[in-house]
C-alpha positions as YAML, in Angstrom:
chain: A
units: angstrom
residues:
- id: 1
  name: MET
  ca: [97.36, 55.05, 224.10]
- id: 2
  name: ASP
  ca: [99.42, 53.22, 221.47]
- id: 3
  name: GLN
  ca: [102.15, 55.85, 221.36]
- id: 4
  name: VAL
  ca: [103.04, 55.26, 225.00]
- id: 5
  name: LYS
  ca: [104.14, 51.72, 224.08]
- id: 6
  name: ARG
  ca: [106.44, 52.86, 221.25]
- id: 7
  name: LYS
  ca: [110.16, 52.89, 221.97]
- id: 8
  name: GLY
  ca: [110.90, 55.36, 219.21]
- id: 9
  name: ALA
  ca: [113.65, 55.39, 216.61]
- id: 10
  name: ARG
  ca: [117.35, 55.67, 217.43]
- id: 11
  name: SER
  ca: [117.95, 58.36, 214.81]
- id: 12
  name: LYS
  ca: [115.84, 60.86, 212.92]
- id: 13
  name: ASN
  ca: [116.38, 59.00, 209.65]
- id: 14
  name: ASP
  ca: [114.96, 55.84, 211.24]
- id: 15
  name: ILE
  ca: [111.61, 57.41, 212.13]
- id: 16
  name: PRO
  ca: [108.98, 55.81, 209.86]
- id: 17
  name: VAL
  ca: [107.34, 58.24, 207.45]
- id: 18
  name: ASP
  ca: [103.87, 57.57, 208.81]
- id: 19
  name: VAL
  ca: [105.02, 58.14, 212.40]
- id: 20
  name: MET
  ca: [106.72, 61.41, 211.44]
- id: 21
  name: ASP
  ca: [103.54, 62.53, 209.72]
- id: 22
  name: GLN
  ca: [101.46, 61.73, 212.80]
- id: 23
  name: LEU
  ca: [103.93, 63.60, 215.02]
- id: 24
  name: ASN
  ca: [103.84, 66.70, 212.83]
- id: 25
  name: ARG
  ca: [100.05, 66.59, 212.75]
- id: 26
  name: GLY
  ca: [99.89, 66.34, 216.54]
- id: 27
  name: GLU
  ca: [98.11, 63.01, 216.49]
- id: 28
  name: ILE
  ca: [100.58, 61.19, 218.74]
- id: 29
  name: GLU
  ca: [103.21, 61.96, 221.38]
- id: 30
  name: THR
  ca: [106.93, 61.76, 220.83]
- id: 31
  name: ALA
  ca: [108.31, 58.49, 222.19]
- id: 32
  name: ASN
  ca: [111.86, 59.63, 222.95]
- id: 33
  name: LEU
  ca: [114.31, 62.51, 222.62]
- id: 34
  name: VAL
  ca: [115.06, 61.67, 218.99]
- id: 35
  name: GLU
  ca: [111.43, 62.20, 218.04]
- id: 36
  name: TRP
  ca: [111.19, 65.26, 220.29]
- id: 37
  name: LEU
  ca: [114.02, 66.88, 218.33]
- id: 38
  name: ALA
  ca: [112.65, 65.75, 214.97]
- id: 39
  name: VAL
  ca: [109.19, 67.31, 215.15]
- id: 40
  name: ASP
  ca: [108.67, 70.31, 212.87]
- id: 41
  name: GLN
  ca: [106.95, 72.64, 215.33]
- id: 42
  name: ARG
  ca: [106.00, 75.10, 212.58]
- id: 43
  name: LEU
  ca: [104.13, 72.36, 210.77]
- id: 44
  name: LEU
  ca: [102.65, 71.10, 214.02]
- id: 45
  name: LEU
  ca: [101.49, 74.62, 214.82]
- id: 46
  name: HIS
  ca: [99.83, 74.94, 211.43]
- id: 47
  name: HIS
  ca: [97.84, 71.74, 211.87]
- id: 48
  name: VAL
  ca: [96.78, 72.63, 215.40]
- id: 49
  name: LEU
  ca: [95.63, 76.14, 214.48]
- id: 50
  name: VAL
  ca: [93.71, 74.95, 211.41]
- id: 51
  name: ALA
  ca: [92.04, 72.17, 213.41]
- id: 52
  name: HIS
  ca: [90.82, 74.69, 215.98]
- id: 53
  name: ASN
  ca: [89.89, 77.54, 213.61]
- id: 54
  name: ARG
  ca: [92.64, 79.88, 214.76]
- id: 55
  name: SER
  ca: [94.69, 80.26, 211.60]
- id: 56
  name: THR
  ca: [94.99, 84.03, 212.13]
- id: 57
  name: TYR
  ca: [97.40, 83.29, 215.00]
- id: 58
  name: GLU
  ca: [99.90, 81.61, 212.70]
- id: 59
  name: GLU
  ca: [101.67, 84.49, 210.96]
- id: 60
  name: PRO
  ca: [102.60, 86.45, 214.13]
- id: 61
  name: ILE
  ca: [103.98, 83.26, 215.67]
- id: 62
  name: LEU
  ca: [106.06, 82.37, 212.62]
- id: 63
  name: GLN
  ca: [107.45, 85.91, 212.59]
- id: 64
  name: ALA
  ca: [108.43, 85.56, 216.25]
- id: 65
  name: ILE
  ca: [110.18, 82.26, 215.52]
- id: 66
  name: ASP
  ca: [112.06, 83.76, 212.57]
- id: 67
  name: ALA
  ca: [113.24, 86.61, 214.81]
- id: 68
  name: LEU
  ca: [114.96, 84.22, 217.22]
- id: 69
  name: LYS
  ca: [118.74, 84.52, 217.23]
- id: 70
  name: LYS
  ca: [119.07, 80.87, 218.20]
- id: 71
  name: GLN
  ca: [116.43, 78.41, 217.08]
- id: 72
  name: THR
  ca: [116.31, 75.22, 219.14]
- id: 73
  name: VAL
  ca: [113.46, 72.94, 220.12]
- id: 74
  name: ASN
  ca: [113.20, 74.73, 223.46]
- id: 75
  name: THR
  ca: [113.46, 78.32, 222.18]
- id: 76
  name: ILE
  ca: [110.90, 77.62, 219.46]
- id: 77
  name: ASN
  ca: [108.63, 75.87, 221.93]
- id: 78
  name: GLU
  ca: [108.78, 78.79, 224.35]
- id: 79
  name: THR
  ca: [108.27, 81.36, 221.59]
- id: 80
  name: ILE
  ca: [105.20, 79.57, 220.28]
- id: 81
  name: GLY
  ca: [103.73, 79.40, 223.78]
- id: 82
  name: LEU
  ca: [104.48, 83.04, 224.53]
- id: 83
  name: THR
  ca: [103.09, 84.31, 221.22]
- id: 84
  name: LEU
  ca: [100.03, 82.09, 221.55]
- id: 85
  name: PHE
  ca: [99.46, 83.72, 224.91]
- id: 86
  name: HIS
  ca: [99.61, 87.21, 223.38]
- id: 87
  name: GLU
  ca: [97.38, 86.25, 220.45]
- id: 88
  name: SER
  ca: [94.83, 84.63, 222.75]
- id: 89
  name: LEU
  ca: [94.86, 87.72, 224.97]
- id: 90
  name: ARG
  ca: [94.46, 90.03, 221.98]
- id: 91
  name: ASN
  ca: [91.48, 88.01, 220.79]
- id: 92
  name: ASN
  ca: [89.89, 87.51, 224.23]
- id: 93
  name: ASP
  ca: [90.36, 83.80, 223.67]
- id: 94
  name: ASP
  ca: [90.32, 82.32, 227.15]
- id: 95
  name: GLN
  ca: [89.49, 78.81, 226.00]
- id: 96
  name: PHE
  ca: [92.47, 77.99, 223.80]
- id: 97
  name: VAL
  ca: [94.93, 77.30, 226.59]
- id: 98
  name: GLU
  ca: [92.49, 74.73, 228.00]
- id: 99
  name: ILE
  ca: [92.25, 73.06, 224.59]
- id: 100
  name: LEU
  ca: [96.02, 72.90, 224.25]
- id: 101
  name: ALA
  ca: [96.42, 71.59, 227.81]
- id: 102
  name: GLN
  ca: [94.42, 68.49, 226.83]
- id: 103
  name: HIS
  ca: [96.03, 67.99, 223.43]
- id: 104
  name: PRO
  ca: [97.40, 64.51, 222.56]
- id: 105
  name: ALA
  ca: [100.72, 65.97, 221.36]
- id: 106
  name: ASP
  ca: [103.25, 66.53, 224.13]
- id: 107
  name: LEU
  ca: [104.86, 69.55, 222.45]
- id: 108
  name: VAL
  ca: [101.47, 71.22, 222.22]
- id: 109
  name: ARG
  ca: [100.88, 70.68, 225.93]
- id: 110
  name: CYS
  ca: [104.24, 72.35, 226.47]
- id: 111
  name: TRP
  ca: [102.97, 75.44, 224.63]
- id: 112
  name: ALA
  ca: [100.13, 75.57, 227.15]
- id: 113
  name: THR
  ca: [102.59, 75.66, 230.06]
- id: 114
  name: TYR
  ca: [104.25, 78.77, 228.65]
- id: 115
  name: MET
  ca: [100.84, 80.37, 228.22]
- id: 116
  name: ILE
  ca: [100.15, 79.73, 231.89]
- id: 117
  name: GLY
  ca: [103.62, 80.96, 232.81]
- id: 118
  name: ASN
  ca: [102.87, 84.34, 231.24]
- id: 119
  name: ALA
  ca: [99.36, 84.82, 232.56]
- id: 120
  name: ALA
  ca: [98.60, 87.72, 234.89]
- id: 121
  name: ILE
  ca: [97.53, 85.55, 237.81]
- id: 122
  name: SER
  ca: [98.75, 85.05, 241.37]
- id: 123
  name: LEU
  ca: [101.61, 82.70, 242.06]
- id: 124
  name: PRO
  ca: [99.44, 80.16, 243.95]
- id: 125
  name: GLU
  ca: [97.00, 80.10, 241.04]
- id: 126
  name: MET
  ca: [99.82, 79.74, 238.51]
- id: 127
  name: LEU
  ca: [101.29, 76.80, 240.40]
- id: 128
  name: ALA
  ca: [97.84, 75.25, 240.77]
- id: 129
  name: GLN
  ca: [97.37, 75.46, 237.00]
- id: 130
  name: ILE
  ca: [100.83, 74.05, 236.28]
- id: 131
  name: ARG
  ca: [100.49, 71.12, 238.69]
- id: 132
  name: PRO
  ca: [98.68, 68.81, 236.22]
- id: 133
  name: PHE
  ca: [101.60, 69.26, 233.83]
- id: 134
  name: ALA
  ca: [104.02, 68.32, 236.61]
- id: 135
  name: ALA
  ca: [102.10, 65.04, 236.78]
- id: 136
  name: ASP
  ca: [102.07, 64.56, 233.00]
- id: 137
  name: THR
  ca: [103.00, 61.10, 231.76]
- id: 138
  name: HIS
  ca: [105.36, 62.57, 229.16]
- id: 139
  name: PHE
  ca: [108.96, 63.40, 230.10]
- id: 140
  name: GLY
  ca: [109.07, 66.50, 227.89]
- id: 141
  name: VAL
  ca: [106.02, 68.12, 229.41]
- id: 142
  name: ARG
  ca: [107.34, 67.50, 232.92]
- id: 143
  name: GLU
  ca: [110.64, 69.19, 232.08]
- id: 144
  name: ILE
  ca: [109.16, 72.16, 230.26]
- id: 145
  name: CYS
  ca: [106.47, 72.93, 232.84]
- id: 146
  name: TRP
  ca: [108.91, 73.87, 235.60]
- id: 147
  name: MET
  ca: [110.94, 75.99, 233.20]
- id: 148
  name: ALA
  ca: [107.75, 77.83, 232.20]
- id: 149
  name: VAL
  ca: [107.17, 79.09, 235.75]
- id: 150
  name: ARG
  ca: [110.70, 79.14, 237.21]
- id: 151
  name: LYS
  ca: [111.13, 82.90, 236.82]
- id: 152
  name: HIS
  ca: [108.03, 83.43, 238.96]
- id: 153
  name: ILE
  ca: [109.21, 80.91, 241.53]
- id: 154
  name: THR
  ca: [112.53, 82.75, 241.71]
- id: 155
  name: PHE
  ca: [110.92, 86.17, 242.07]
- id: 156
  name: HIS
  ca: [108.44, 84.96, 244.70]
- id: 157
  name: LEU
  ca: [110.73, 82.41, 246.32]
- id: 158
  name: GLN
  ca: [109.36, 82.28, 249.86]
- id: 159
  name: GLU
  ca: [105.75, 82.23, 248.67]
- id: 160
  name: SER
  ca: [106.68, 79.46, 246.23]
- id: 161
  name: ILE
  ca: [108.29, 77.42, 248.99]
- id: 162
  name: ASN
  ca: [105.16, 77.84, 251.11]
- id: 163
  name: VAL
  ca: [103.04, 76.43, 248.26]
- id: 164
  name: LEU
  ca: [105.41, 73.68, 247.19]
- id: 165
  name: VAL
  ca: [105.78, 72.26, 250.71]
- id: 166
  name: ASP
  ca: [102.38, 70.65, 250.27]
- id: 167
  name: TRP
  ca: [103.52, 69.09, 246.99]
- id: 168
  name: THR
  ca: [106.22, 67.11, 248.81]
- id: 169
  name: THR
  ca: [103.50, 64.85, 250.25]
- id: 170
  name: SER
  ca: [101.85, 64.11, 246.90]
- id: 171
  name: THR
  ca: [101.37, 60.44, 246.07]
- id: 172
  name: ASP
  ca: [102.64, 61.25, 242.56]
- id: 173
  name: ALA
  ca: [106.44, 61.06, 242.30]
- id: 174
  name: ASN
  ca: [106.36, 63.37, 239.29]
- id: 175
  name: VAL
  ca: [104.75, 66.11, 241.38]
- id: 176
  name: ARG
  ca: [107.26, 65.61, 244.18]
- id: 177
  name: ARG
  ca: [110.12, 65.82, 241.69]
- id: 178
  name: PHE
  ca: [108.80, 69.13, 240.36]
- id: 179
  name: VAL
  ca: [109.48, 70.63, 243.80]
- id: 180
  name: THR
  ca: [113.22, 70.15, 243.59]
- id: 181
  name: GLU
  ca: [113.68, 70.50, 239.83]
- id: 182
  name: ALA
  ca: [111.88, 73.84, 239.78]
- id: 183
  name: THR
  ca: [114.02, 75.23, 242.61]
- id: 184
  name: ARG
  ca: [117.45, 73.81, 241.81]
- id: 185
  name: PRO
  ca: [120.00, 76.55, 242.60]
- id: 186
  name: ARG
  ca: [121.86, 76.11, 239.32]
- id: 187
  name: GLY
  ca: [119.34, 74.19, 237.30]
- id: 188
  name: VAL
  ca: [119.69, 73.01, 233.73]
- id: 189
  name: TRP
  ca: [118.99, 75.18, 230.66]
- id: 190
  name: CYS
  ca: [117.76, 78.00, 232.88]
- id: 191
  name: ALA
  ca: [118.86, 80.98, 234.94]
- id: 192
  name: HIS
  ca: [120.35, 80.24, 238.35]
- id: 193
  name: ILE
  ca: [118.54, 81.12, 241.57]
- id: 194
  name: GLU
  ca: [121.24, 83.23, 243.18]
- id: 195
  name: VAL
  ca: [119.69, 83.42, 246.62]
- id: 196
  name: LEU
  ca: [119.57, 79.62, 246.89]
- id: 197
  name: LYS
  ca: [123.17, 79.35, 245.75]
- id: 198
  name: GLN
  ca: [124.14, 81.47, 248.75]
- id: 199
  name: GLU
  ca: [121.37, 80.48, 251.20]
- id: 200
  name: PRO
  ca: [120.33, 76.92, 250.35]
- id: 201
  name: GLU
  ca: [118.97, 76.49, 253.86]
- id: 202
  name: LEU
  ca: [115.92, 78.47, 252.74]
- id: 203
  name: ALA
  ca: [114.78, 75.37, 250.86]
- id: 204
  name: LEU
  ca: [115.04, 72.98, 253.80]
- id: 205
  name: PRO
  ca: [111.22, 72.80, 254.12]
- id: 206
  name: LEU
  ca: [111.24, 71.26, 250.63]
- id: 207
  name: LEU
  ca: [114.29, 69.05, 250.99]
- id: 208
  name: GLU
  ca: [113.64, 67.50, 254.39]
- id: 209
  name: PRO
  ca: [110.42, 65.65, 253.47]
- id: 210
  name: LEU
  ca: [112.16, 64.14, 250.42]
- id: 211
  name: ARG
  ca: [115.37, 62.97, 252.05]
- id: 212
  name: SER
  ca: [114.31, 59.32, 251.94]
- id: 213
  name: ASP
  ca: [111.85, 59.40, 249.07]
- id: 214
  name: ALA
  ca: [110.98, 55.99, 247.67]
- id: 215
  name: SER
  ca: [111.23, 57.14, 244.04]
- id: 216
  name: LYS
  ca: [114.64, 57.09, 242.35]
- id: 217
  name: TYR
  ca: [113.30, 59.82, 240.04]
- id: 218
  name: VAL
  ca: [112.88, 62.05, 243.08]
- id: 219
  name: GLN
  ca: [116.10, 60.88, 244.73]
- id: 220
  name: ASP
  ca: [118.11, 61.90, 241.67]
- id: 221
  name: SER
  ca: [116.52, 65.34, 241.71]
- id: 222
  name: VAL
  ca: [117.18, 65.90, 245.43]
- id: 223
  name: GLY
  ca: [120.76, 64.73, 245.02]
- id: 224
  name: ASN
  ca: [121.26, 67.06, 242.07]
- id: 225
  name: TRP
  ca: [119.71, 69.95, 244.01]
- id: 226
  name: LEU
  ca: [122.22, 69.49, 246.80]
- id: 227
  name: ASN
  ca: [125.09, 69.02, 244.38]
- id: 228
  name: ASP
  ca: [124.14, 72.37, 242.83]
- id: 229
  name: ALA
  ca: [124.26, 73.95, 246.27]
- id: 230
  name: SER
  ca: [127.62, 72.32, 247.04]
- id: 231
  name: LYS
  ca: [129.29, 74.40, 244.32]
- id: 232
  name: SER
  ca: [128.85, 77.56, 246.43]
- id: 233
  name: ARG
  ca: [127.98, 76.20, 249.91]
- id: 234
  name: PRO
  ca: [129.85, 72.92, 250.43]
- id: 235
  name: ASP
  ca: [129.70, 73.50, 254.17]
- id: 236
  name: PHE
  ca: [125.91, 73.45, 254.16]
- id: 237
  name: VAL
  ca: [125.67, 70.32, 252.02]
- id: 238
  name: GLN
  ca: [128.26, 68.38, 253.99]
- id: 239
  name: SER
  ca: [126.62, 69.30, 257.29]
- id: 240
  name: LEU
  ca: [123.14, 68.43, 256.04]
- id: 241
  name: CYS
  ca: [124.26, 65.10, 254.59]
- id: 242
  name: ALA
  ca: [126.04, 64.20, 257.83]
- id: 243
  name: ARG
  ca: [122.85, 64.89, 259.78]
- id: 244
  name: TRP
  ca: [120.70, 62.97, 257.32]
- id: 245
  name: LYS
  ca: [123.11, 60.04, 257.60]
- id: 246
  name: ARG
  ca: [122.64, 60.01, 261.37]
- id: 247
  name: GLU
  ca: [118.89, 60.52, 261.34]
- id: 248
  name: SER
  ca: [117.87, 58.54, 258.25]
- id: 249
  name: ASP
  ca: [120.37, 55.79, 257.47]
- id: 250
  name: THR
  ca: [118.29, 54.26, 254.66]
- id: 251
  name: LYS
  ca: [119.41, 53.15, 251.21]
- id: 252
  name: GLU
  ca: [117.33, 55.98, 249.72]
- id: 253
  name: THR
  ca: [118.96, 58.65, 251.85]
- id: 254
  name: ASN
  ca: [122.42, 57.19, 251.27]
- id: 255
  name: TYR
  ca: [121.85, 57.27, 247.52]
- id: 256
  name: ILE
  ca: [120.87, 60.95, 247.72]
- id: 257
  name: ILE
  ca: [123.90, 61.74, 249.88]
- id: 258
  name: LYS
  ca: [126.23, 60.05, 247.38]
- id: 259
  name: LYS
  ca: [124.86, 62.16, 244.54]
- id: 260
  name: ALA
  ca: [124.94, 65.29, 246.64]
- id: 261
  name: LEU
  ca: [128.59, 64.90, 247.61]
- id: 262
  name: ARG
  ca: [129.89, 63.54, 244.32]
- id: 263
  name: THR
  ca: [131.95, 66.62, 243.50]
- id: 264
  name: ILE
  ca: [133.19, 67.50, 246.99]
- id: 265
  name: GLY
  ca: [133.98, 64.10, 248.49]
- id: 266
  name: THR
  ca: [132.30, 62.35, 251.40]
- id: 267
  name: THR
  ca: [131.84, 63.29, 255.02]
...
C-alpha cells in the first residue's frame, strides 16, 4: 500500500491538505505519530459510519466523547471503541467489529480492539481474536491492542501466562513483543500489575524463551519488562540477569541485561 512508504510530516501544519483529508476519511493509515495525533477521530467516525450504513451509532458516541474529562487521542479512541461495542450489542450487530478489524485506517482497527476487549468471551478466545492485531503492520494498532485487553490479562494472570507462552515461539516478532508489553509490571499509559511488581518470577515462563531473542524490538520490550520489575524487586532482576549472563552470553542477552539493569547498576 502506498501509505506504508510515506514518511509523514514533521509537524501537523506540514501535513498536505489532501493527505489530511484522506486520513480523516479513513482511506489511508497514519505514517507517524504526528499524523496519529492530527487525525480528527470524530470526522473519521462520521465517514466510517456513513460508509457502512450505521449513522445511528454516531450521536451516542459523540456524547460519550464530549463527556470525557480528558480528551486525548487514546481516551477518544478507547471511548469510540467501547461505545461502538455497546451500540453493536444493542443492535445485534455482530458483523461490524469484523468490518472494522479489516479497515484500511489504523485508528479504526484500534476501535475494533476495544470492541474485542469488552466482549463477553473467554480469555483464550479474547486473546485469539486480538492476536492478529498484535501482528499488525502499524505501530499504533500494535500498541493499542495490548492496552485493550490488559485489564483481562491482569485479572486472569495465570491463565493469560498459560496462553501467551505459546506466543513466545511465534515467527512474528510483533506477536512475541506483545507477550512482554502486555504484561509489563508497570507498563506505559496503563494501570500497573501489582502482583508482578511483587512476584515477577510468575512471568518467567514468558521471559525465559525471549532472553536471547533475535529481534531488537523484542529485546527492548524484555529489557523494559525487567527494568519495571527492578523498581520493586531489584534482587530478582539482578539474580536473573546474572544467571542469564552465565547461561546465554550472547549479544542479544547482554543487550537485554543492560536495559534491565540500567537503573540499578550492573551485577
